[in-house]
DSSP file (Angstrom, degrees, kcal/mol; ACC not computed):
  #  RESIDUE AA STRUCTURE BP1 BP2  ACC     N-H-->O    O-->H-N    N-H-->O    O-->H-N    TCO  KAPPA ALPHA  PHI   PSI    X-CA   Y-CA   Z-CA
    1    1 A M              0   0    0      0, 0.0    32,-2.5     0, 0.0     2,-0.5   0.000 360.0 360.0 360.0 142.4    0.0    0.0    0.0
    2    2 A K  E     -a   33   0A   0     30,-0.2    55,-2.6    53,-0.1    56,-1.5  -0.924 360.0-165.6-107.3 129.1    1.2    3.5   -0.8
    3    3 A I  E     -ab  34  58A   0     30,-2.6    32,-2.2    -2,-0.5     2,-0.5  -0.936  16.3-159.0-120.4 133.7    0.3    6.1    1.9
    4    4 A A  E     -ab  35  59A   0     54,-2.2    56,-2.7    -2,-0.4     2,-0.5  -0.967  21.9-166.1-104.9 123.4    0.4    9.9    1.7
    5    5 A L  E     -ab  36  60A   0     30,-3.0    32,-2.5    -2,-0.5     2,-0.5  -0.935  12.6-173.9-116.5 131.0    0.7   11.3    5.2
    6    6 A V  E     -ab  37  61A   0     54,-2.7    56,-2.7    -2,-0.5     2,-0.4  -0.993   6.8-171.8-120.0 126.0    0.1   14.9    6.3
    7    7 A T  E     +ab  38  62A   0     30,-2.4    32,-3.5    -2,-0.5     2,-0.3  -0.917   6.2 177.6-114.3 144.9    0.8   15.9    9.9
    8    8 A A  E     +ab  39  63A   0     54,-2.1    56,-2.4    -2,-0.4    57,-0.7  -0.951   9.3 158.0-151.6 127.3   -0.2   19.2   11.4
    9    9 A C        -     0   0    0     30,-1.2    32,-0.4    -2,-0.3    -2,-0.0  -0.865  54.9 -90.9-135.6 174.8    0.1   20.8   14.8
   10   10 A L  S    S+     0   0    0     -2,-0.3    31,-2.4     1,-0.2    32,-0.2   0.914 123.0  19.3 -55.9 -51.2    0.2   24.4   16.0
   11   11 A A  S    S-     0   0    0     29,-0.2    -1,-0.2    30,-0.1    29,-0.1   0.724  91.6-136.9 -93.6 -23.3    4.0   24.9   15.9
   12   12 A G  S    S+     0   0    0     27,-0.1    28,-0.1    28,-0.1    -2,-0.1   0.729  77.1  98.4  74.0  21.1    4.9   22.0   13.6
   13   13 A V  S    S+     0   0    0      3,-0.1     4,-0.3     4,-0.0     5,-0.0   0.861  87.7   6.3-105.7 -63.9    7.8   21.1   15.8
   14   14 A A  S  > S+     0   0    0      3,-0.1     4,-2.7     2,-0.1     5,-0.2   0.960 126.2  39.9 -93.3 -62.4    7.1   18.3   18.2
   15   15 A H  H  > S+     0   0    0      1,-0.2     4,-2.6     2,-0.2     5,-0.2   0.890 115.8  50.3 -62.7 -42.6    3.7   16.6   17.7
   16   16 A S  H  > S+     0   0    0      1,-0.2     4,-2.4     2,-0.2    -1,-0.2   0.929 114.3  45.0 -60.1 -45.2    3.8   16.6   13.9
   17   17 A K  H  > S+     0   0    0     -4,-0.3     4,-2.6     2,-0.2    -2,-0.2   0.897 112.7  50.1 -67.6 -40.7    7.3   15.1   13.8
   18   18 A M  H  X S+     0   0    0     -4,-2.7     4,-2.4     2,-0.2    -2,-0.2   0.913 112.4  47.7 -64.5 -41.7    6.5   12.5   16.5
   19   19 A A  H  X S+     0   0    0     -4,-2.6     4,-2.5    -5,-0.2     5,-0.3   0.920 112.5  49.3 -64.1 -43.6    3.3   11.4   14.6
   20   20 A A  H  X S+     0   0    0     -4,-2.4     4,-2.5    -5,-0.2     5,-0.2   0.929 112.5  47.5 -61.6 -45.3    5.2   11.3   11.3
   21   21 A M  H  X S+     0   0    0     -4,-2.6     4,-2.2     1,-0.2    -2,-0.2   0.918 113.0  48.1 -62.6 -43.6    8.0    9.2   12.9
   22   22 A A  H  X S+     0   0    0     -4,-2.4     4,-2.0     1,-0.2    -2,-0.2   0.914 115.4  43.6 -65.5 -43.2    5.5    6.8   14.6
   23   23 A L  H  X S+     0   0    0     -4,-2.5     4,-2.6     2,-0.2    -1,-0.2   0.860 112.4  52.6 -73.1 -34.7    3.4    6.2   11.4
   24   24 A K  H  X S+     0   0    0     -4,-2.5     4,-2.5    -5,-0.3     5,-0.2   0.929 110.2  48.8 -63.6 -43.5    6.5    5.9    9.2
   25   25 A K  H  X S+     0   0    0     -4,-2.2     4,-2.0    -5,-0.2    -2,-0.2   0.925 113.9  45.6 -61.8 -45.1    7.9    3.2   11.4
   26   26 A E  H  X S+     0   0    0     -4,-2.0     4,-1.4     2,-0.2    -1,-0.2   0.896 112.7  50.7 -66.7 -40.8    4.6    1.3   11.5
   27   27 A A  H  <>S+     0   0    0     -4,-2.6     5,-2.8     1,-0.2     3,-0.4   0.934 111.8  46.8 -63.4 -45.7    4.1    1.6    7.7
   28   28 A K  H ><5S+     0   0    0     -4,-2.5     3,-1.2     1,-0.2    -1,-0.2   0.875 107.2  57.8 -64.7 -36.9    7.6    0.3    7.0
   29   29 A K  H 3<5S+     0   0    0     -4,-2.0    -1,-0.2     1,-0.3    -2,-0.2   0.838 110.1  45.1 -60.3 -32.8    7.1   -2.5    9.5
   30   30 A R  T 3<5S-     0   0    0     -4,-1.4    -1,-0.3    -3,-0.4    -2,-0.2   0.407 120.7-108.1 -92.4   1.3    4.1   -3.6    7.4
   31   31 A G  T < 5S+     0   0    0     -3,-1.2     2,-0.2    -4,-0.3    -3,-0.2   0.678  72.0 140.1  82.7  17.2    5.8   -3.2    4.1
   32   32 A H      < -     0   0    0     -5,-2.8     2,-0.4    -6,-0.2    -1,-0.3  -0.612  51.0-126.2 -92.0 153.1    3.9   -0.1    3.0
   33   33 A E  E     -a    2   0A   0    -32,-2.5   -30,-2.6    -2,-0.2     2,-0.4  -0.791  31.4-174.5 -93.1 141.9    5.4    2.9    1.2
   34   34 A I  E     -a    3   0A   0     -2,-0.4     2,-0.4   -32,-0.2   -30,-0.2  -0.998  16.2-169.4-142.9 137.2    4.8    6.3    2.9
   35   35 A V  E     -a    4   0A   0    -32,-2.2   -30,-3.0    -2,-0.4     2,-0.4  -0.958  19.5-149.2-122.3 145.5    5.6    9.9    2.0
   36   36 A V  E     -a    5   0A   0     -2,-0.4     2,-0.4   -32,-0.2   -30,-0.2  -0.920  19.4-173.2-127.2 139.1    5.2   12.7    4.5
   37   37 A E  E     -a    6   0A   0    -32,-2.5   -30,-2.4    -2,-0.4     2,-0.5  -0.994  16.5-159.2-123.1 121.8    4.2   16.3    4.6
   38   38 A E  E     -a    7   0A   0     -2,-0.4     8,-0.5     8,-0.4     2,-0.3  -0.889  11.9-175.3-104.3 128.5    4.6   18.1    7.9
   39   39 A Q  E     +a    8   0A   0    -32,-3.5   -30,-1.2    -2,-0.5     2,-0.2  -0.819  23.9 103.3-118.2 159.9    2.7   21.3    8.5
   40   40 A G  B >   +D   43   0B   0      3,-1.3     3,-1.5    -2,-0.3   -29,-0.2  -0.585  57.8  50.8 144.7 156.7    2.6   23.8   11.3
   41   41 A G  T 3  S-     0   0    0    -31,-2.4   -30,-0.1   -32,-0.4     3,-0.1   0.798 124.8 -69.2  61.0  27.4    3.9   27.2   12.3
   42   42 A H  T 3  S+     0   0    0    -32,-0.2     2,-0.4     1,-0.2    -1,-0.3   0.720 112.9 108.5  62.8  24.3    2.5   28.5    9.0
   43   43 A K  B <   -D   40   0B   0     -3,-1.5    -3,-1.3   -32,-0.1    -1,-0.2  -0.960  51.4-166.5-129.8 148.3    5.1   26.6    7.1
   44   44 A I        +     0   0    0     -2,-0.4     3,-0.2    -5,-0.2    -5,-0.2  -0.800  13.5 179.3-128.0  88.8    5.1   23.6    4.9
   45   45 A P  S    S+     0   0    0      0, 0.0     2,-0.5     0, 0.0    -1,-0.1   0.873  75.9  23.8 -63.5 -38.9    8.8   22.7    4.6
   46   46 A I  S    S-     0   0    0     -8,-0.5    -8,-0.4     2,-0.0     2,-0.4  -0.968  78.2-162.5-130.2 116.8    8.3   19.6    2.4
   47   47 A K        -     0   0    0     -2,-0.5     2,-0.1    -3,-0.2   -10,-0.1  -0.793  25.3-111.6-101.6 138.5    5.1   19.5    0.3
   48   48 A L        -     0   0    0     -2,-0.4     2,-0.1     1,-0.1   -11,-0.1  -0.422  35.2-126.0 -62.9 138.1    3.7   16.3   -1.2
   49   49 A S     >  -     0   0    0      1,-0.1     4,-2.1    -2,-0.1     5,-0.2  -0.444  18.8-113.5 -80.4 161.1    4.0   16.4   -5.0
   50   50 A Q  H  > S+     0   0    0      1,-0.2     4,-3.0     2,-0.2     5,-0.2   0.865 119.3  55.8 -62.6 -35.0    0.9   15.8   -7.2
   51   51 A D  H  > S+     0   0    0      2,-0.2     4,-2.2     1,-0.2    -1,-0.2   0.903 106.9  49.4 -62.9 -41.5    2.6   12.6   -8.4
   52   52 A Q  H  > S+     0   0    0      2,-0.2     4,-0.7     1,-0.2    -2,-0.2   0.900 113.7  46.1 -64.2 -40.5    2.9   11.4   -4.8
   53   53 A I  H >< S+     0   0    0     -4,-2.1     3,-0.9     1,-0.2    -2,-0.2   0.938 112.8  49.2 -66.6 -47.0   -0.7   12.2   -4.1
   54   54 A D  H 3< S+     0   0    0     -4,-3.0    -2,-0.2     1,-0.2    -1,-0.2   0.864 112.1  49.7 -60.3 -36.8   -1.9   10.6   -7.3
   55   55 A G  H 3< S+     0   0    0     -4,-2.2    -1,-0.2    -5,-0.2    -2,-0.2   0.596  89.3 104.3 -79.9 -11.7    0.1    7.4   -6.5
   56   56 A A    <<  -     0   0    0     -3,-0.9   -53,-0.2    -4,-0.7     3,-0.1  -0.482  55.2-160.0 -75.4 138.7   -1.2    7.1   -3.0
   57   57 A D  S    S+     0   0    0    -55,-2.6     2,-0.3     1,-0.3   -54,-0.2   0.790  81.3   9.8 -80.1 -31.7   -3.8    4.4   -2.2
   58   58 A V  E     -b    3   0A   0    -56,-1.5   -54,-2.2    18,-0.1     2,-0.5  -0.990  66.3-140.7-148.3 150.3   -4.8    6.2    1.0
   59   59 A V  E     -bc   4  78A   0     18,-2.8    20,-3.0    -2,-0.3     2,-0.5  -0.964  12.6-162.2-115.1 129.6   -4.2    9.6    2.6
   60   60 A I  E     -bc   5  79A   0    -56,-2.7   -54,-2.7    -2,-0.5     2,-0.6  -0.954   2.4-167.7-109.7 127.6   -3.8    9.9    6.4
   61   61 A I  E     -bc   6  80A   0     18,-3.2    20,-3.0    -2,-0.5     2,-0.7  -0.951   4.4-176.6-115.6 110.9   -4.2   13.3    7.9
   62   62 A A  E     +bc   7  81A   0    -56,-2.7   -54,-2.1    -2,-0.6     2,-0.3  -0.925  25.9 157.4-108.4 110.9   -3.0   13.4   11.5
   63   63 A K  E     -bc   8  82A   0     18,-2.5    20,-0.9    -2,-0.7   -54,-0.2  -0.931  49.8-175.5-141.9 156.3   -3.7   16.9   12.8
   64   64 A M  S    S+     0   0    0    -56,-2.4     2,-0.3    -2,-0.3   -55,-0.2   0.478  91.8  31.3-112.8 -21.4   -4.4   19.2   15.8
   65   65 A V  S    S-     0   0    0    -57,-0.7    -1,-0.2     1,-0.0   -57,-0.0  -0.856 104.2 -75.6-131.5 164.5   -5.1   22.2   13.5
   66   66 A K        -     0   0    0     -2,-0.3     2,-0.2    -3,-0.1    -2,-0.1  -0.358  51.2-129.8 -61.8 138.7   -6.7   22.5   10.1
   67   67 A I        -     0   0    0    -59,-0.1     3,-0.5   -61,-0.0     2,-0.4  -0.559  15.0-116.6 -89.7 157.7   -4.3   21.6    7.3
   68   68 A A  S    S+     0   0    0      1,-0.2    -1,-0.0    -2,-0.2     0, 0.0  -0.742  91.7  15.6 -88.6 138.0   -3.6   23.6    4.2
   69   69 A G    >   +     0   0    0     -2,-0.4     3,-1.6     1,-0.1    -1,-0.2   0.806  66.3 153.2  77.5  31.2   -4.5   22.3    0.8
   70   70 A Q  G >   +     0   0    0     -3,-0.5     3,-2.0     1,-0.3    -2,-0.1   0.794  64.6  72.3 -65.2 -25.8   -6.9   19.5    1.8
   71   71 A S  G >  S+     0   0    0      1,-0.3     3,-1.5     2,-0.2    -1,-0.3   0.702  79.4  76.9 -62.9 -17.4   -8.7   19.8   -1.5
   72   72 A R  G <  S+     0   0    0     -3,-1.6    -1,-0.3     1,-0.3    -2,-0.2   0.722  90.4  56.6 -61.6 -20.3   -5.7   18.2   -3.1
   73   73 A F  G X  S+     0   0    0     -3,-2.0     3,-2.1    -4,-0.2    -1,-0.3   0.280  72.7 138.1-100.8  10.0   -6.9   14.8   -1.8
   74   74 A E  T <  S+     0   0    0     -3,-1.5    -3,-0.0     1,-0.3     0, 0.0  -0.301  72.4  23.0 -56.3 135.8  -10.4   14.8   -3.4
   75   75 A G  T 3  S+     0   0    0      1,-0.3    -1,-0.3     3,-0.0    -2,-0.1   0.350 102.8 105.3  88.3  -6.2  -11.3   11.4   -4.7
   76   76 A K  S <  S-     0   0    0     -3,-2.1     2,-0.4   -18,-0.0    -1,-0.3  -0.795  82.8-104.1-103.2 147.4   -8.8    9.6   -2.4
   77   77 A P        -     0   0    0      0, 0.0   -18,-2.8     0, 0.0     2,-0.5  -0.601  45.5-162.4 -66.6 126.8   -9.7    7.6    0.7
   78   78 A V  E     -c   59   0A   0     -2,-0.4     2,-0.6   -20,-0.2   -18,-0.2  -0.956  16.5-162.2-120.7 129.4   -8.8    9.9    3.6
   79   79 A L  E     -c   60   0A   0    -20,-3.0   -18,-3.2    -2,-0.5     2,-0.6  -0.954  11.6-163.3-108.3 116.8   -8.4    8.9    7.2
   80   80 A D  E     +c   61   0A   0     -2,-0.6     2,-0.3   -20,-0.2   -18,-0.2  -0.897  22.6 155.4-106.6 115.5   -8.6   11.9    9.5
   81   81 A V  E     -c   62   0A   0    -20,-3.0   -18,-2.5    -2,-0.6     2,-0.2  -0.854  43.9 -93.2-135.5 167.0   -7.1   11.4   13.0
   82   82 A S  E  >  -c   63   0A   0     -2,-0.3     4,-1.9   -20,-0.2   -18,-0.2  -0.553  28.1-127.4 -81.0 149.0   -5.7   13.3   15.8
   83   83 A V  H  > S+     0   0    0    -20,-0.9     4,-2.2   -75,-0.2     5,-0.2   0.903 110.1  56.6 -58.4 -42.4   -1.9   13.8   16.1
   84   84 A N  H  > S+     0   0    0      1,-0.2     4,-2.5     2,-0.2    -1,-0.2   0.899 106.2  48.6 -61.0 -41.7   -2.0   12.5   19.6
   85   85 A K  H  > S+     0   0    0      1,-0.2     4,-3.0     2,-0.2    -1,-0.2   0.892 109.9  52.9 -65.3 -38.2   -3.7    9.2   18.6
   86   86 A A  H  < S+     0   0    0     -4,-1.9    -2,-0.2     1,-0.2    -1,-0.2   0.882 112.0  45.3 -63.8 -37.7   -1.1    8.8   15.8
   87   87 A V  H  < S+     0   0    0     -4,-2.2    -2,-0.2     2,-0.2    -1,-0.2   0.920 120.3  39.0 -70.4 -44.2    1.7    9.2   18.3
   88   88 A R  H  < S+     0   0    0     -4,-2.5    -2,-0.2     1,-0.2    -3,-0.2   0.830 132.8  17.2 -78.2 -33.5    0.2    6.9   21.0
   89   89 A N    >X  +     0   0    0     -4,-3.0     4,-1.5    -5,-0.2     3,-0.6  -0.456  61.2 157.4-143.0  66.2   -1.3    4.2   18.8
   90   90 A P  H 3> S+     0   0    0      0, 0.0     4,-2.5     0, 0.0     5,-0.2   0.808  76.6  61.5 -63.7 -28.3    0.2    4.1   15.2
   91   91 A S  H 3> S+     0   0    0      1,-0.2     4,-2.3     2,-0.2     5,-0.1   0.891 103.5  50.0 -66.2 -36.6   -0.8    0.5   14.7
   92   92 A S  H <> S+     0   0    0     -3,-0.6     4,-2.2     2,-0.2    -1,-0.2   0.900 110.6  49.7 -65.1 -41.1   -4.5    1.3   15.2
   93   93 A I  H  X S+     0   0    0     -4,-1.5     4,-2.2     2,-0.2    -2,-0.2   0.918 111.4  48.7 -63.1 -43.5   -4.2    4.1   12.7
   94   94 A M  H  X S+     0   0    0     -4,-2.5     4,-2.4     2,-0.2    -2,-0.2   0.889 108.8  53.7 -66.2 -38.3   -2.5    1.8   10.2
   95   95 A D  H  X S+     0   0    0     -4,-2.3     4,-2.1     1,-0.2    -1,-0.2   0.931 109.8  48.2 -58.0 -45.6   -5.2   -0.8   10.7
   96   96 A Q  H  X S+     0   0    0     -4,-2.2     4,-1.4     1,-0.2    -2,-0.2   0.885 110.1  51.4 -63.7 -39.5   -7.8    1.8    9.9
   97   97 A A  H  X S+     0   0    0     -4,-2.2     4,-0.6     1,-0.2     3,-0.2   0.913 110.3  49.1 -64.4 -42.2   -6.0    2.9    6.8
   98   98 A E  H >< S+     0   0    0     -4,-2.4     3,-1.0     1,-0.2     4,-0.4   0.878 107.4  55.5 -64.6 -37.4   -5.8   -0.7    5.6
   99   99 A E  H >< S+     0   0    0     -4,-2.1     3,-1.2     1,-0.2    -1,-0.2   0.810  95.8  66.1 -65.7 -30.2   -9.5   -1.2    6.3
  100  100 A L  H 3< S+     0   0    0     -4,-1.4    -1,-0.2     1,-0.3    -2,-0.2   0.785 102.6  48.4 -60.5 -26.4  -10.3    1.8    4.0
  101  101 A L  T <<        0   0    0     -3,-1.0    -1,-0.3    -4,-0.6    -2,-0.2   0.522 360.0 360.0 -93.6  -6.4   -9.0   -0.2    1.1
  102  102 A N    <         0   0    0     -3,-1.2    -1,-0.2    -4,-0.4    -2,-0.2   0.433 360.0 360.0 -97.7 360.0  -11.0   -3.4    1.9
């Protein structure tokens, strides 16, 4: 499975990065490909390309605040979760993402 992940918290420093790390680790453990865009602090240092979005089977949005550019994911299965849940229980988030495709 190919996953596009967007994380967003107020500052974009701690929670976004922790959620991204936890979900990347879980995705790789399961043999999934994952690309990440971290948002926060009014910055998007690395933005997902349209090719990455088009190639994704599912989009996971782990957020504490509204993300920028959500309309880019129209037509894709989107799992919207809290950053805190992604940090605490990434295996549950990955289970839910896999279920979206079944």
